[in-house]
C-alpha angles and dihedrals in degrees: 000000000000124000108251093246093050090046092053092048090049095048099036095110095054094086090057090055094057120074129232094270089087141037122231116209115195122185126163105316097337129090128191129186117210120198124181136169136155092227117071094211092051091045091052092048092047091048092051093048094048092045092050093048092046094049090048090051093050092048093048090050096045091241131138134215120237116204121210130351132296 
């Protein structure tokens, strides 16, 4: 497990990879991506785009995503 400071230094370029259709919230060693839209079709499209970009970023940086809490 990475120290929160090291984690933030490592992941600091992720927000620049994601467009303005979502909000990235980073705190300590946790990151959340919030996506909202009034139109279901636009929401679905934005979600797919942000997910694809995020997965590409993680793959390019040899990182993995952990779901849930310990």
